[in-house]
C-alpha positions as CSV (number, residue, x, y, z in Angstrom):
1,M,-16.1,-35.3,-11.1
2,S,-17.9,-33.8,-7.9
3,P,-19.4,-30.5,-8.1
4,R,-17.2,-27.6,-6.8
5,T,-17.9,-26.4,-3.2
6,P,-18.7,-22.8,-2.4
7,K,-15.3,-22.5,-0.9
8,Q,-13.7,-23.6,-4.1
9,F,-15.9,-21.1,-6.1
10,K,-14.8,-18.3,-3.8
11,E,-11.1,-19.3,-4.3
12,I,-11.6,-19.3,-8.0
13,R,-13.1,-16.1,-8.1
14,E,-10.4,-14.5,-5.8
15,E,-7.7,-15.8,-8.1
16,K,-9.5,-14.3,-11.2
17,K,-9.8,-11.0,-9.5
18,A,-6.1,-11.1,-8.4
19,H,-5.3,-11.9,-12.1
20,I,-7.3,-9.0,-13.4
21,M,-5.8,-6.5,-10.9
22,E,-2.3,-7.7,-11.9
23,V,-3.0,-7.1,-15.5
24,A,-4.6,-3.7,-15.0
25,L,-1.8,-2.5,-12.8
26,I,0.8,-3.3,-15.7
27,H,-1.3,-1.4,-18.3
28,F,-2.4,1.4,-15.9
29,A,1.4,2.0,-15.0
30,N,2.8,1.6,-18.5
31,E,0.1,3.0,-20.7
32,G,-1.7,5.4,-18.3
33,Y,-4.8,5.0,-16.2
34,H,-6.8,7.3,-18.5
35,A,-5.8,5.8,-21.7
36,T,-6.3,2.2,-20.5
37,T,-9.8,1.0,-21.2
38,V,-11.9,-1.9,-19.6
39,N,-12.0,-3.5,-22.9
40,H,-8.1,-3.4,-23.1
41,I,-7.8,-4.9,-19.7
42,A,-10.3,-7.7,-20.4
43,K,-8.6,-8.6,-23.6
44,H,-5.3,-9.0,-21.9
45,A,-6.8,-10.8,-18.9
46,G,-8.2,-13.3,-21.3
47,I,-11.9,-12.6,-20.4
48,S,-14.9,-10.9,-21.9
49,K,-15.8,-7.3,-21.1
50,G,-19.2,-8.6,-19.6
51,L,-17.3,-11.0,-17.4
52,M,-15.1,-8.3,-16.3
53,Y,-17.9,-6.4,-14.7
54,N,-18.8,-9.4,-12.7
55,Y,-15.7,-8.8,-10.8
56,F,-15.4,-5.0,-10.8
57,E,-18.2,-2.6,-11.5
58,S,-16.1,0.0,-13.1
59,K,-12.6,1.0,-14.0
60,E,-12.5,3.3,-10.8
61,A,-13.6,0.3,-8.7
62,L,-10.7,-1.7,-10.1
63,L,-8.2,1.0,-9.4
64,D,-9.6,1.5,-5.9
65,A,-9.2,-2.3,-5.3
66,I,-5.5,-2.2,-6.6
67,I,-4.8,0.8,-4.3
68,K,-6.3,-0.7,-1.2
69,K,-4.9,-4.2,-1.5
70,S,-1.4,-2.8,-2.3
71,V,-1.3,-0.4,0.6
72,Q,-3.0,-2.9,3.0
73,E,-0.2,-5.3,2.3
74,V,2.3,-3.0,3.8
75,Y,0.1,-1.5,6.7
76,E,-1.0,-4.9,8.0
77,H,2.4,-4.9,9.8
78,F,1.7,-1.5,11.4
79,D,0.8,-1.6,15.1
80,I,0.5,-5.4,15.1
81,D,-1.4,-5.6,18.2
82,R,-3.9,-3.0,17.0
83,D,-4.0,-1.1,20.4
84,G,-3.3,2.3,18.9
85,F,-0.1,2.7,20.7
86,L,3.2,2.3,18.6
87,S,6.0,1.0,20.7
88,G,9.7,1.3,19.6
89,D,9.8,-2.5,18.9
90,E,6.6,-2.1,16.6
91,F,8.0,0.8,14.9
92,E,11.3,-1.1,14.0
93,F,9.2,-4.3,13.0
94,F,7.2,-2.0,10.7
95,I,10.2,-0.4,8.9
96,R,12.0,-3.8,8.6
97,R,9.0,-5.4,7.1
98,F,8.2,-2.5,4.8
99,A,11.7,-2.8,3.5
100,R,11.3,-6.7,3.0
101,I,8.1,-6.2,1.1
102,L,9.9,-3.8,-1.3
103,K,12.8,-6.2,-1.7
104,E,10.4,-9.3,-2.4
105,K,8.2,-7.5,-4.8
106,Q,10.5,-4.9,-6.4
107,S,9.0,-5.2,-9.8
108,F,5.4,-4.8,-8.4
109,W,6.1,-1.7,-6.4
110,R,8.0,-0.1,-9.3
111,L,4.7,-0.3,-11.2
112,F,2.7,0.9,-8.3
113,F,4.9,4.0,-7.9
114,Q,4.7,4.6,-11.6
115,L,0.8,4.3,-11.3
116,L,0.9,6.8,-8.3
117,M,2.7,9.5,-10.3
118,Q,-0.4,9.9,-12.4
119,N,-2.4,13.0,-11.3
120,E,-5.8,11.3,-11.5
121,V,-4.6,8.1,-9.7
122,R,-3.0,10.4,-6.8
123,E,-6.6,11.9,-6.5
124,Q,-8.2,8.5,-6.3
125,F,-5.5,7.2,-3.8
126,L,-6.4,10.2,-1.5
127,K,-10.1,9.5,-1.9
128,S,-9.6,5.7,-1.3
129,F,-8.2,6.5,2.3
130,S,-10.2,9.6,3.1
131,D,-12.2,9.5,6.5
132,S,-15.0,6.9,6.1
133,S,-16.9,7.7,9.3
134,S,-20.0,8.0,7.3
135,S,-19.6,4.6,5.9
136,G,-21.7,1.6,7.3
137,P,-20.2,-0.9,9.8
138,S,-18.6,-3.0,7.0
139,S,-15.1,-4.7,7.4
140,E,-13.9,-2.5,4.5
141,A,-14.9,0.7,6.4
142,G,-13.0,-0.7,9.4
143,E,-9.9,-1.0,7.3
144,D,-10.3,2.5,6.0
145,R,-10.6,3.9,9.5
146,F,-7.4,1.9,10.5
147,L,-5.6,3.4,7.6
148,T,-6.5,6.9,8.4
149,G,-5.5,6.4,12.0
150,I,-1.9,5.4,10.9
151,V,-0.9,9.1,10.6
152,K,-2.4,9.9,14.0
153,T,-0.6,6.8,15.7
154,T,2.7,7.6,14.2
155,A,2.4,11.3,15.1
156,E,1.8,10.4,18.8
157,Y,4.9,8.2,18.7
158,F,7.0,11.0,17.7
159,I,5.3,13.4,20.2
160,R,6.1,10.8,23.1
161,K,9.7,11.0,22.1
162,K,9.9,14.7,23.1
163,E,10.1,13.5,26.7
164,H,13.5,12.1,26.2
165,K,14.8,14.5,23.4
166,G,14.5,17.8,25.2
167,P,13.0,21.3,24.4
168,G,14.7,21.6,21.0
169,Y,13.0,18.5,19.6
170,D,10.2,19.2,17.2
171,P,7.9,16.1,16.7
172,E,6.2,17.5,13.6
173,I,9.5,18.1,11.9
174,E,10.8,14.7,12.9
175,L,7.7,13.1,11.5
176,N,8.0,14.9,8.3
177,M,11.7,14.0,8.0
178,F,10.9,10.3,8.8
179,I,8.2,10.2,6.1
180,I,10.6,11.8,3.6
181,S,13.4,9.4,4.4
182,L,11.2,6.4,4.1
183,K,9.8,7.5,0.8
184,G,13.2,8.4,-0.6
185,F,14.5,4.9,0.5
186,A,11.5,3.1,-1.3
187,I,11.7,5.1,-4.5
188,T,15.5,4.8,-4.8
189,Y,15.5,1.1,-4.0
190,I,12.8,-0.1,-6.3
191,Y,14.3,1.7,-9.3
192,M,17.7,0.2,-8.8
193,D,18.9,-2.0,-11.7
194,S,20.3,-4.4,-9.5
195,E,20.0,-5.2,-5.7
196,N,22.6,-3.5,-3.6
197,E,22.5,-5.5,-0.3
198,Q,25.0,-3.1,1.4
199,Y,22.9,0.0,0.6
200,Y,19.7,-1.9,1.5
201,D,20.8,-3.1,4.9
202,K,22.7,-0.1,6.0
203,T,20.0,2.5,5.0
204,I,17.4,0.5,6.9
205,D,19.6,0.3,10.0
206,R,20.3,4.1,9.8
207,I,16.5,5.1,9.4
208,I,15.8,3.0,12.6
209,E,18.7,4.5,14.5
210,L,17.5,8.0,13.6
211,Y,13.8,7.7,14.3
212,K,13.3,4.8,16.7
């Protein structure tokens, strides 16, 4: 048998990291982040505690990786040409892709939302995506800056709509209502016992109709 190539070693490492994150998410969500120890995660992931630290330097680093990977999966479909300008078509594409991700990974996002309901996790979530302007020029810092720019880009999208909506239009209120609508849809949908295609399709169409 020929020795593994560096590429193969990297793929194996990424697969192991993904497995550890999957196990950790389940236990963080169901048993609580604070109550779940590194030993507990390592045992259920089928590795030693020492090996666990070869992948993640701490439990906090593991949580940070779960948060960033989860959110990045959604937001990689936001402003897909990365020009800082959100068009109506890009807005609709993002909403439909967001809904599709929820649908395809309903169990995963149910666990993720359960995790975010924990106070210490919400704090870590905000910390993970705070302004990283003081970070070095790494790709990770670049991703953080992109994520923190999402709110600004979306706000500008709603501000531009004021030109066509008239003086009674309030971009800040519309943005807040959009966020509330999207969050409400996500939480309602992922906790449904069974898929309701009619609810799913009509609700997404209505959100787009209201805010595009």
